[in-house]
Structure formats: C-alpha cells, structure tokens
VODREN-162138 format. One line per 4 residues: number of its first residue (from 1); their letters; for each residue x, y, z of C-alpha. Coordinates in pm, 1 decimal, always signed. Layout:
% residues N
NUM) A) X,Y,Z  ...
% end
This chain:
% residues 510
1) XXXX) -9784.4,+12462.3,+6411.1  -10183.0,+12369.1,+6466.8  -10305.8,+12437.3,+6083.0  -10683.6,+12378.6,+6217.6
5) XXXX) -10963.9,+12613.3,+6105.5  -11191.5,+12813.9,+6330.3  -11461.8,+13028.1,+6234.5  -11700.7,+13201.0,+6487.9
9) XXXX) -11956.5,+13448.8,+6431.6  -12187.6,+13675.2,+6634.8  -12547.0,+13774.0,+6516.5  -12581.8,+13991.2,+6261.1
13) XXXX) -12691.7,+14284.3,+6490.1  -13051.6,+14439.6,+6391.2  -13004.6,+14799.7,+6357.8  -13326.2,+14970.3,+6455.2
17) XXXX) -13148.3,+15103.4,+6779.1  -12828.9,+15157.4,+6904.1  -12585.5,+14863.6,+7071.4  -12650.5,+14775.4,+7439.6
21) XXXX) -12470.8,+14549.9,+7688.9  -12666.3,+14224.8,+7507.6  -12465.6,+14328.5,+7176.6  -12161.4,+14351.4,+7388.3
25) XXXX) -12194.5,+14007.5,+7547.8  -12220.1,+13790.9,+7262.5  -11932.7,+14005.8,+7091.0  -11702.2,+13949.5,+7398.6
29) XXXX) -11783.3,+13589.4,+7393.4  -11685.9,+13562.3,+7045.2  -11374.9,+13759.6,+7061.3  -11290.8,+13535.6,+7396.5
33) XXXX) -11307.7,+13231.0,+7163.2  -11136.7,+13395.5,+6884.2  -10840.9,+13498.6,+7083.3  -10792.6,+13184.0,+7247.2
37) XXXX) -10805.8,+12983.9,+6941.8  -10539.8,+13230.1,+6777.0  -10341.6,+13162.6,+7074.3  -10339.7,+12797.6,+7010.1
41) XXXX) -10233.1,+12821.4,+6641.4  -10546.7,+12810.3,+6466.4  -10619.5,+12972.9,+6151.8  -10910.9,+13201.2,+6281.9
45) XXXX) -11182.0,+13395.2,+6122.0  -11402.9,+13590.7,+6343.2  -11720.7,+13791.6,+6201.6  -11965.7,+14035.5,+6289.5
49) XXXX) -12195.0,+14292.9,+6145.8  -12530.4,+14452.6,+6111.0  -12849.6,+14331.8,+5949.5  -12993.8,+14636.7,+5789.4
53) XXXX) -13333.7,+14529.4,+5604.6  -13684.4,+14453.6,+5717.3  -13994.1,+14636.6,+5810.1  -13849.3,+14724.1,+6169.5
57) XXXX) -13570.9,+14910.6,+5999.7  -13797.4,+15067.3,+5764.7  -14057.4,+15169.6,+6048.2  -13758.7,+15321.6,+6294.1
61) XXXX) -13636.8,+15535.4,+5998.1  -13990.4,+15671.8,+5947.8  -14019.3,+15762.5,+6311.1  -13667.3,+15929.2,+6313.1
65) XXXX) -13743.4,+16128.3,+5993.5  -13481.5,+15957.5,+5799.8  -13433.8,+15765.6,+5476.8  -13385.4,+15381.6,+5591.2
69) XXXX) -13032.5,+15427.2,+5398.2  -12955.5,+15714.9,+5623.3  -13044.8,+15535.8,+5949.3  -12848.0,+15195.2,+5891.2
73) XXXX) -12543.1,+15418.9,+5811.4  -12572.0,+15582.3,+6154.9  -12636.2,+15308.9,+6379.3  -12418.9,+15066.3,+6165.9
77) XXXX) -12165.1,+15308.3,+6254.3  -12206.7,+15308.7,+6614.9  -12162.2,+14895.1,+6629.3  -11871.0,+14949.5,+6455.1
81) XXXX) -11731.7,+15241.2,+6714.0  -11807.1,+14987.2,+6985.8  -11545.8,+14696.0,+6870.1  -11226.9,+14873.5,+6967.0
85) XXXX) -11414.4,+14993.1,+7287.2  -11481.5,+14633.9,+7374.7  -11120.4,+14531.5,+7278.2  -11315.2,+14312.3,+7040.5
89) XXXX) -11102.6,+14181.0,+6728.5  -11340.9,+14062.1,+6454.3  -11140.6,+13990.1,+6131.8  -11425.5,+14151.8,+5923.9
93) XXXX) -11759.8,+14360.7,+5982.8  -11977.4,+14302.8,+5740.2  -12326.7,+14490.4,+5621.0  -12640.5,+14310.7,+5458.4
97) XXXX) -12657.0,+14664.1,+5228.8  -12337.9,+14592.6,+5072.3  -12333.2,+14474.4,+4727.4  -12124.8,+14183.7,+4753.9
101) XXXX) -12372.8,+14047.1,+5005.4  -12702.5,+14117.8,+4819.4  -12521.4,+13910.5,+4515.4  -12475.4,+13638.8,+4767.7
105) XXXX) -12814.2,+13618.0,+4877.1  -12949.0,+13669.9,+4516.8  -12739.3,+13371.8,+4453.5  -12867.9,+13162.6,+4751.7
109) XXXX) -13218.7,+13234.1,+4636.1  -13134.0,+13119.2,+4260.1  -13022.5,+12802.3,+4371.5  -13343.3,+12759.2,+4606.7
113) XXXX) -13547.2,+12832.4,+4321.6  -13375.3,+12629.8,+4061.2  -13382.5,+12313.7,+4288.0  -13766.7,+12351.2,+4316.1
117) XXXX) -13755.2,+12460.6,+4658.3  -13953.7,+12789.8,+4633.6  -14283.0,+12856.6,+4474.0  -14523.5,+13150.8,+4453.0
121) XXXX) -14858.5,+13179.9,+4641.5  -15054.1,+13430.8,+4893.0  -14953.7,+13461.5,+5244.0  -15217.5,+13519.5,+5496.8
125) XXXX) -15108.7,+13490.2,+5883.9  -14978.5,+13684.9,+6175.5  -14675.5,+13857.6,+6156.1  -14461.3,+14030.0,+6462.4
129) XXXX) -14264.9,+14318.4,+6301.9  -14033.8,+14350.7,+6608.9  -13920.2,+13960.2,+6576.7  -13949.9,+14002.1,+6180.9
133) XXXX) -14104.9,+13652.0,+6204.1  -14442.9,+13471.1,+6093.0  -14654.3,+13279.9,+6352.5  -14922.2,+13041.9,+6360.6
137) XXXX) -15262.2,+13079.5,+6515.1  -15137.5,+12813.9,+6774.4  -14843.7,+12986.9,+6844.1  -14980.0,+13315.3,+6960.8
141) XXXX) -15025.3,+13333.8,+7338.9  -15312.4,+13615.5,+7433.0  -15318.2,+13747.5,+7083.2  -14932.1,+13820.1,+7075.5
145) XXXX) -14639.7,+13612.4,+6964.2  -14463.1,+13385.8,+7213.2  -14195.1,+13624.1,+7252.6  -14454.5,+13909.0,+7367.1
149) XXXX) -14441.5,+14108.7,+7051.3  -14732.4,+14242.2,+6891.5  -14876.8,+14073.2,+6578.0  -15064.9,+14177.3,+6269.4
153) XXXX) -15270.9,+14024.7,+6008.6  -15100.2,+13995.2,+5689.8  -15242.4,+13891.9,+5347.8  -15008.3,+13961.5,+5038.5
157) XXXX) -14871.0,+13748.8,+4738.8  -14515.3,+13597.8,+4826.4  -14290.7,+13346.2,+4769.6  -14276.1,+13042.4,+4998.1
161) XXXX) -13986.7,+12821.6,+5071.6  -14094.3,+12410.3,+5100.7  -14021.9,+12396.1,+5474.7  -14256.2,+12145.3,+5541.8
165) XXXX) -14039.3,+11916.1,+5318.0  -13773.3,+11923.6,+5577.4  -13917.3,+11805.6,+5884.9  -13759.3,+11435.2,+5844.0
169) XXXX) -13444.0,+11534.8,+5700.0  -13395.0,+11823.3,+5990.3  -13461.7,+11591.7,+6264.7  -13215.3,+11306.1,+6097.2
173) XXXX) -12965.0,+11598.1,+6052.9  -12972.2,+11658.5,+6439.3  -12979.9,+11294.2,+6531.3  -12639.6,+11275.0,+6316.9
177) XXXX) -12495.2,+11570.6,+6447.9  -12593.8,+11581.0,+6830.9  -12336.4,+11906.2,+6883.2  -12475.4,+12120.9,+6632.1
181) XXXX) -12704.5,+12281.1,+6880.0  -12615.4,+12386.8,+7236.0  -12663.6,+12397.6,+7531.4  -12864.5,+12048.9,+7524.6
185) XXXX) -13170.8,+12217.4,+7661.6  -13196.7,+12430.3,+7370.5  -13140.2,+12149.5,+7133.8  -13443.4,+11990.9,+7287.5
189) XXXX) -13639.7,+12283.5,+7219.4  -13580.6,+12290.8,+6861.9  -13624.3,+11924.4,+6801.5  -13967.2,+11935.4,+6979.3
193) XXXX) -14041.0,+12243.9,+6746.9  -13965.7,+12057.2,+6442.2  -14125.2,+11716.9,+6549.1  -14426.9,+11936.0,+6590.3
197) XXXX) -14439.3,+11992.5,+6219.4  -14334.6,+12241.7,+5982.5  -14527.3,+12459.8,+5736.0  -14365.3,+12623.1,+5436.0
201) XXXX) -14238.5,+12967.3,+5492.1  -14309.1,+13306.0,+5347.4  -13962.4,+13403.7,+5191.3  -14075.9,+13743.9,+5049.7
205) XXXX) -14276.1,+14039.9,+5082.4  -14415.8,+14285.4,+4838.8  -14569.3,+14545.6,+5052.8  -14180.6,+14614.4,+5199.4
209) XXXX) -13952.8,+14791.4,+4976.4  -13627.3,+14791.9,+5213.1  -13466.5,+14461.9,+5139.4  -13290.7,+14246.2,+4871.6
213) XXXX) -13510.1,+14233.9,+4547.5  -13612.8,+13883.5,+4459.4  -13395.8,+13823.6,+4154.5  -13666.0,+13684.9,+3932.3
217) XXXX) -13931.9,+13940.2,+4047.3  -13832.6,+14263.4,+4189.7  -14165.6,+14358.3,+4289.0  -14069.0,+14147.6,+4588.8
221) XXXX) -13800.6,+14176.7,+4845.1  -13632.4,+13858.5,+5036.3  -13769.0,+13794.8,+5383.7  -13517.7,+13950.6,+5584.0
225) XXXX) -13408.4,+13625.5,+5772.3  -13301.6,+13451.6,+5436.5  -13146.4,+13760.2,+5364.3  -12938.1,+13806.0,+5705.1
229) XXXX) -12819.6,+13452.2,+5737.5  -12681.4,+13448.4,+5401.4  -12433.7,+13688.1,+5558.1  -12223.7,+13442.7,+5715.0
233) XXXX) -12148.1,+13292.0,+5385.1  -12060.5,+13635.4,+5235.9  -11809.8,+13642.7,+5481.7  -11633.3,+13380.5,+5352.0
237) XXXX) -11648.2,+13492.0,+4982.1  -11958.5,+13324.8,+4873.5  -12050.0,+13262.4,+4592.8  -11746.8,+13358.7,+4356.4
241) XXXX) -11441.8,+13366.8,+4616.2  -11568.0,+13071.2,+4809.3  -11202.1,+12896.1,+4792.6  -11148.4,+12559.2,+4918.4
245) XXXX) -10953.8,+12734.8,+5223.8  -11248.9,+12920.9,+5308.0  -11496.8,+12602.4,+5269.2  -11274.0,+12467.6,+5517.3
249) XXXX) -11346.6,+12738.9,+5784.0  -11686.0,+12704.9,+5704.7  -11689.3,+12354.2,+5798.8  -11556.6,+12456.4,+6137.0
253) XXXX) -11810.1,+12734.4,+6208.7  -11951.8,+12835.6,+6530.0  -12271.5,+13071.3,+6533.5  -12332.6,+13239.8,+6863.9
257) XXXX) -12691.8,+13372.4,+6895.9  -12932.4,+13494.0,+7150.7  -13169.6,+13229.0,+7263.5  -13464.3,+13442.3,+7127.9
261) XXXX) -13306.9,+13376.1,+6763.4  -13196.9,+13017.1,+6787.8  -13497.9,+12909.1,+6567.5  -13382.3,+13113.7,+6263.4
265) XXXX) -13045.6,+12976.9,+6288.5  -13104.9,+12620.6,+6429.4  -13443.1,+12536.1,+6175.2  -13447.1,+12777.8,+5902.4
269) XXXX) -13076.7,+12809.0,+5817.3  -12967.7,+12446.2,+5797.5  -13307.0,+12383.1,+5563.9  -13206.8,+12647.3,+5359.0
273) XXXX) -12878.0,+12538.4,+5322.1  -12925.2,+12162.0,+5284.2  -13171.1,+12259.3,+5006.9  -12905.2,+12452.0,+4814.3
277) XXXX) -12669.9,+12180.9,+4845.9  -12465.2,+12331.9,+5124.2  -12360.4,+12230.0,+5408.4  -12506.3,+12358.8,+5762.0
281) XXXX) -12262.6,+12514.0,+6026.8  -12086.8,+12295.9,+6271.3  -12256.2,+12425.2,+6576.8  -12522.0,+12674.0,+6660.5
285) XXXX) -12474.0,+12798.7,+7046.6  -12785.4,+12980.0,+7220.3  -12670.6,+13227.4,+7494.7  -12928.9,+13342.9,+7784.7
289) XXXX) -13033.5,+13713.5,+7840.0  -12917.6,+13978.3,+8096.3  -13151.9,+14153.1,+8319.3  -13050.7,+14452.7,+8524.9
293) XXXX) -13084.9,+14390.6,+8920.2  -13403.1,+14139.3,+8851.7  -13571.3,+14327.0,+8602.6  -13555.9,+14301.2,+8225.4
297) XXXX) -13389.9,+14560.3,+8043.1  -13622.9,+14795.6,+7855.9  -13613.9,+15165.8,+7766.4  -13941.7,+15218.6,+7908.8
301) XXXX) -13790.4,+15115.5,+8231.1  -13487.0,+15327.1,+8184.5  -13246.2,+15033.8,+8299.4  -13081.6,+14931.0,+7956.5
305) XXXX) -12724.7,+14938.6,+8027.5  -12478.3,+15130.1,+7798.0  -12148.5,+14933.8,+7749.3  -11967.5,+15231.9,+7633.6
309) XXXX) -12050.0,+15432.1,+7950.9  -11960.6,+15138.1,+8171.3  -11620.5,+15072.5,+8000.5  -11565.4,+15446.9,+8050.6
313) XXXX) -11624.2,+15427.8,+8413.0  -11455.5,+15102.2,+8478.0  -11246.8,+14997.6,+8173.6  -11274.6,+14708.6,+7909.2
317) XXXX) -11104.0,+14408.5,+8108.1  -11340.3,+14475.4,+8381.2  -11641.7,+14438.0,+8184.6  -11538.1,+14172.2,+7974.4
321) XXXX) -11411.7,+13922.4,+8273.7  -11738.7,+14023.8,+8445.5  -11965.3,+13924.2,+8162.2  -11767.0,+13607.3,+8102.7
325) XXXX) -11741.9,+13494.6,+8445.6  -12059.3,+13577.3,+8616.2  -12293.1,+13339.4,+8468.2  -12222.3,+13002.6,+8291.2
329) XXXX) -12264.9,+13091.2,+7915.7  -12585.6,+12989.6,+7793.7  -12807.1,+13069.3,+8111.4  -12960.2,+13409.1,+8159.6
333) XXXX) -12782.8,+13631.5,+8381.4  -12829.3,+13947.6,+8615.7  -12631.7,+14244.8,+8611.8  -12602.9,+14449.4,+8930.9
337) XXXX) -12343.1,+14706.1,+9023.7  -12273.9,+14564.1,+9364.7  -12188.7,+14223.4,+9208.9  -12000.8,+14386.2,+8922.8
341) XXXX) -11772.6,+14590.8,+9186.5  -11727.0,+14255.9,+9404.4  -11603.8,+14094.1,+9104.1  -11344.1,+14376.8,+8994.1
345) XXXX) -11210.3,+14433.8,+9365.7  -11205.4,+14074.1,+9483.3  -11113.0,+13863.7,+9160.6  -10934.4,+14122.4,+8965.2
349) XXXX) -10756.4,+14366.3,+9222.2  -10749.9,+14152.1,+9512.6  -10641.9,+13792.9,+9347.3  -10477.8,+13827.7,+9031.7
353) XXXX) -10363.1,+14174.4,+9055.6  -10228.7,+14140.2,+9398.7  -10043.6,+13813.6,+9295.8  -9875.3,+14016.6,+9020.9
357) XXXX) -9801.7,+14288.4,+9243.8  -9652.1,+14091.8,+9542.3  -9406.4,+13889.1,+9321.7  -9268.1,+14138.1,+9064.5
361) XXXX) -9213.7,+14387.1,+9358.7  -9041.5,+14121.2,+9549.9  -8822.4,+14042.9,+9224.2  -8751.6,+14410.0,+9206.2
365) XXXX) -8609.1,+14465.8,+9564.5  -8476.0,+14138.9,+9654.5  -8349.6,+13991.3,+9317.0  -8204.3,+14257.4,+9156.6
369) XXXX) -8512.1,+14333.9,+8954.3  -8409.9,+14017.9,+8721.8  -8577.0,+13676.3,+8694.7  -8334.8,+13455.7,+8926.0
373) XXXX) -8168.0,+13145.5,+8836.5  -8370.9,+12845.1,+9020.2  -8209.2,+12558.1,+9201.2  -8372.9,+12201.2,+9214.4
377) XXXX) -8746.8,+12208.8,+9238.1  -8925.4,+12072.1,+9531.6  -9243.5,+11872.5,+9539.2  -9418.4,+12206.1,+9626.9
381) XXXX) -9289.4,+12385.0,+9342.8  -9331.1,+12084.5,+9076.7  -9693.0,+12099.5,+9204.8  -9768.5,+12457.3,+9163.1
385) XXXX) -9593.1,+12430.2,+8792.0  -9801.8,+12119.0,+8688.3  -10104.2,+12340.0,+8788.5  -10005.9,+12600.1,+8555.3
389) XXXX) -9935.9,+12344.3,+8305.9  -10237.7,+12146.3,+8322.9  -10471.8,+12499.5,+8245.0  -10363.7,+12451.0,+7879.3
393) XXXX) -10579.3,+12118.2,+7833.0  -10837.1,+12255.6,+8065.0  -10884.1,+12567.0,+7881.0  -10902.5,+12392.3,+7534.9
397) XXXX) -11194.3,+12162.2,+7649.1  -11403.0,+12451.8,+7801.6  -11312.9,+12692.6,+7468.0  -11458.1,+12373.5,+7259.6
401) XXXX) -11775.4,+12353.0,+7511.5  -11801.9,+12748.5,+7489.6  -11809.5,+12704.4,+7886.0  -11651.3,+13041.8,+7907.8
405) XXXX) -11714.0,+13101.8,+8285.5  -11523.5,+12765.7,+8341.6  -11224.8,+12908.9,+8160.2  -11218.1,+13170.4,+8416.7
409) XXXX) -11262.6,+12950.1,+8699.4  -10934.9,+12759.8,+8580.2  -10735.9,+13069.6,+8575.4  -10853.6,+13178.4,+8913.0
413) XXXX) -10780.4,+12842.1,+9077.3  -10426.3,+12858.0,+8949.6  -10415.3,+13242.4,+9091.4  -10554.8,+13109.1,+9428.6
417) XXXX) -10302.1,+12830.9,+9431.7  -10006.4,+13090.2,+9362.3  -10132.0,+13325.8,+9642.9  -10144.1,+13014.3,+9876.2
421) XXXX) -9792.3,+12913.7,+9767.1  -9637.2,+13236.8,+9851.4  -9790.9,+13250.2,+10195.4  -9647.8,+12863.2,+10286.0
425) XXXX) -9298.4,+12943.0,+10119.3  -9230.8,+13299.8,+10246.8  -8991.3,+13409.9,+10055.3  -8939.6,+13727.1,+10283.1
429) XXXX) -8797.4,+13456.8,+10548.0  -8598.9,+13287.3,+10270.5  -8403.9,+13598.1,+10213.6  -8242.5,+13586.9,+10555.6
433) XXXX) -8247.1,+13192.8,+10587.4  -8211.4,+13070.2,+10223.8  -8146.9,+13312.7,+9957.5  -8085.5,+13083.4,+9670.8
437) XXXX) -8433.9,+12901.4,+9773.9  -8583.8,+13254.5,+9798.8  -8469.8,+13266.5,+9404.7  -8620.9,+12941.9,+9333.2
441) XXXX) -8948.8,+13022.0,+9485.8  -8946.5,+13373.5,+9272.5  -8884.7,+13180.5,+8944.7  -9161.7,+12933.6,+8984.2
445) XXXX) -9382.3,+13213.6,+9081.6  -9291.5,+13440.2,+8780.9  -9324.0,+13113.5,+8579.7  -9678.4,+13074.8,+8678.0
449) XXXX) -9734.3,+13431.0,+8619.9  -9652.5,+13406.5,+8231.8  -9870.8,+13135.5,+8233.9  -10135.4,+13319.5,+8356.1
453) XXXX) -10030.7,+13619.4,+8168.6  -10033.6,+13437.3,+7829.8  -10371.4,+13227.1,+7902.7  -10594.1,+13506.5,+8044.1
457) XXXX) -10531.9,+13737.6,+7735.0  -10824.2,+13635.3,+7551.1  -11041.9,+13733.2,+7821.4  -10863.3,+14045.1,+7996.1
461) XXXX) -10623.6,+14156.7,+7681.5  -10505.8,+14487.1,+7851.8  -10424.2,+14352.5,+8152.5  -10240.1,+14045.8,+8024.4
465) XXXX) -10040.9,+14253.6,+7776.9  -9943.0,+14454.8,+8041.4  -9818.3,+14162.5,+8261.5  -9636.3,+14026.2,+7997.4
469) XXXX) -9459.2,+14324.7,+7947.4  -9351.2,+14327.8,+8308.9  -9197.7,+13983.2,+8263.5  -9016.9,+14094.1,+7939.5
473) XXXX) -9207.2,+13822.2,+7749.0  -9177.2,+13911.6,+7350.6  -9478.4,+13915.8,+7139.6  -9371.9,+13621.8,+6931.4
477) XXXX) -9368.4,+13416.9,+7236.7  -9680.5,+13480.0,+7396.9  -9839.6,+13178.1,+7245.0  -9960.0,+12840.1,+7398.9
481) XXXX) -9696.2,+12690.7,+7180.0  -9437.1,+12894.9,+7335.1  -9556.1,+12778.1,+7689.2  -9542.9,+12428.1,+7582.4
485) XXXX) -9175.6,+12447.6,+7428.5  -9005.8,+12676.2,+7669.5  -8926.4,+12760.6,+8043.6  -8919.3,+13133.1,+8141.9
489) XXXX) -8592.1,+13262.5,+8040.3  -8352.0,+13386.4,+8328.9  -8144.7,+13702.0,+8381.9  -8354.0,+13977.4,+8195.4
493) XXXX) -8390.4,+14277.6,+8361.0  -8767.4,+14358.4,+8441.6  -8932.0,+14705.8,+8437.2  -9072.6,+14868.4,+8767.8
497) XXXX) -9370.0,+14670.4,+8824.4  -9708.8,+14856.1,+8795.6  -10063.0,+14753.2,+8917.6  -10292.7,+14560.0,+8686.0
501) XXXX) -10638.8,+14632.2,+8828.8  -10738.3,+14919.7,+9025.0  -10980.6,+14893.4,+9335.0  -11317.4,+15079.8,+9263.2
505) XXXX) -11321.0,+15336.2,+9549.5  -11681.1,+15411.4,+9482.6  -11940.3,+15316.6,+9762.7  -12124.9,+15000.3,+9652.3
509) XX) -12503.9,+15054.8,+9556.7  -12709.9,+14811.4,+9763.1
% end
C-alpha cells in the first residue's frame, strides 16, 4: 500500500461573479490529479473554495443591492453546486468567511507581527480593485495595471509586511527548490520580478470594512491576499488541528493557479510563510487562459462560456476530456465548438467508444457473453499487453509533471494500438478457422479494456465506471495496485454492452 501524501488545491475562487469555464478548467485539472493519485494508493486531500472578502466583493454587493454577506452566500453556493455537475471530488470546500479561517488568518498575522515582519505606516500608491493588487508607478502601462485593470490612487494608514527583506531569501529558496514554480517560463518570470527588487507590501485597509479584522487593530482589515492564501492552511486544520499527518500533507502540497495570480502565490505567499516560520508549499503550477474562438472571453462581448450549460448539452466526461486534452496544461487554449465536437466524435465516440463496443459486443455474441480463457499468448498479444502495462509508469510521470494532455495521449495511443490489433487479428475470421485463438484475442482485448477503464477513470469517470461495470470489475479492484497484481478473471458473465459515448449529431458550427 502506498502511504505517500498528496495535497492539491485550486485557487480560492473570487465570488464577485458566478463560475465560468476558467473555474471549471482548474477544478477539473485538480480533480484529474486527485483521482489519479487516489487510484495509485496515495493519501489524497483535494481542497477548493471561495475567497469572499475585499473591495471587489463590497463593490459588487453594492451594485447588486445586497449586503456583502448576502452576495457571498449566493455566489459561493453557485460554486458548490458546480462540483457535482463537473464530477469533481473535492475533500473540502473552504470559505474565507468561516470562523475557523478567520482564526487561522489572524493567527498567521500575529506570528508575523510577533516576529517583527509587520509595521504601521501610511500607504500612498496605485491600487487595482479588479486585481485586489497594489502596483508601483513603473508597473503601470498607459495608466493601467499590467493586467489592463483600471487603478486608483489610495492614501490611507496601513500596516506593511517587510517584503523588501525577503528578496534574497526568496531567490535562494527558488534556487534550492527548482521545481517550486512550473512551467519553467513562469518560474523565469517570477525570478525576474524578484530580482528587480521588492517593496514592502501594504497588508491592511482602513477604508474597507468587509474583511478579516487585524487582531491588534480592528479599525483595519487584512489585505485580501494575506487573508485568502491562508485558507490553504486552514483546510488542513491550521493552527489548532495542524497535526503531524496534516503537516505531511502540507509538505506535499500542489497549488494550481491561473497565470494572472502567480505573483501572489509564488512571491507573497512563500514570503509570508517563511517569515512566520512555516514551510512554503511544494509546488505552484500556473496554467494558461481560455479564449473563445480566438477572442478573450468577456461579458461585454457576450462570449463567456457557462460550464453548466455545456455539460447539460454534451456531458461532463466530454467537457472534462476536451479541456484536459486540447491544450498542454500551462499554455493558453482556445475553445471552439468545432474543435469540441470533433474531439467528442473522433477521440471519444470513434476511437475509445468504438473499441469498447466492438470487443464487448463480439464477446457477447461469440464467446457466450463471458470473458474467455486464453491459450498461449503470441508476440502480438504480448506487445499489446505490454503497452497497456507501460501506461502506468508513463501516467505517473506525466501526473507528477502536471502534463495532463500527455496523460490523455498515453491512453489514446493504447486505444489506437488495440483498434489496429483487432483489425490485424480479425477475430471474426478466427471464429471459423481457429476458435481457441479467437478466445485468446478477445481475452487480450478485454484485459486492455480493463487497463483503459481503470486508468482513464480520473479523466472520464462516468464512462470508465460504465466500462468497468460491463467488464464485471468489482469496485475494490479498480485500482492501479490491482492492475499490477492481477490478471483479468475469466468465466464471468458479462451484461449486454452499452455505448460509452454518443456521437454528436448536431451540425458543426464553422
């Protein structure tokens, strides 16, 4: 039994608006990794949640004619409702308005204050409400934040974190932990930013009331990013129930974030933690953005994709597979209906679905609907079985690198090999000329389907579960350990097979 730990988190989604395809993307990516590690026997903890404080929420609530609490309750629930629709399997959903989190954030603040890393002064500078971020004069581009967000000049009393003191320690940390930031291009961006010099960071607001009160001065609330980032620790029981086992999980933590919030996770967060005497997370992976048919998604353009509508029309496995497969994780991607439907019909229906239907239907009709007993395996049989076995280590490697599209490629390479094996072996001919050889071929194909069903389950859980049920694989044997220890049992009566993926008949929009 693998006793290794694995802690994966999504960003803490901001609740000034309802969830969209970008939220679904990160959640699905985290879910694929969590499911794969569970499949491999890891002790997995998968956390997601909502970031519910800050000026942007306060402003959105005013515009909606609601109190901040009413707004965050409503939008947070929309996120919670999304997870079963996505077939996501988080172990905990955290809200930054929860009492246990407020306690955790204030505890971290006290540690920073006790160690002399926080002092009081006056903040005068540019602030982008949309980003909940402070920017220096040199960072502005045409009078706006680097993200394009409008900025406003703020002057108010503030508490500051001595971020400037952490420039060299952070650079040393990055050097000693080369895998801390991925992909490599993002790591280089962060290092260049830190090498350019760090200014002390304003970590409180006195003009804002919707936030976590500063424990020593309740006329201030904590800067939303110091508050929000702490939730990754809150979920593990920090500070009161931060057991040794939970600390081991923290040492194996992976934060999946959008590239726009990398600075907060890869600069501010490790600095806060190191200053408080805590270890930073093991890794921060920054993924790209999705556009819609080549255009950036925005409400004004009316091209924001609602994942709930998409899943209602096509299915959760279909959207999970497309988002994971279409673009290498870490790069930007474009969502088009044409590409989406092509993936469904080609990869899912034609390749994987057709393989399953061909094999199981042939067994149903020509092998008494039972897994047949094989004879001696030929070179061709062993090559296909070896390809199936080799998927395990390949998938492990790609999962550890967050190379999600490569995980799909590994699976579909074997799907392609199995389809070509059928064509080459011609079991329909063997039925007449060599029935025992036909049974061996069918056994090999059923065994490969077992591998594909189990190993594809992190990506397409509904279809994988359906396939494994049609192979009569008990739930307690749907693990990587079972694949490594046991061959497919023979003689079990199989149910009448059903298709895994319906083809999309709708006309493709060009």
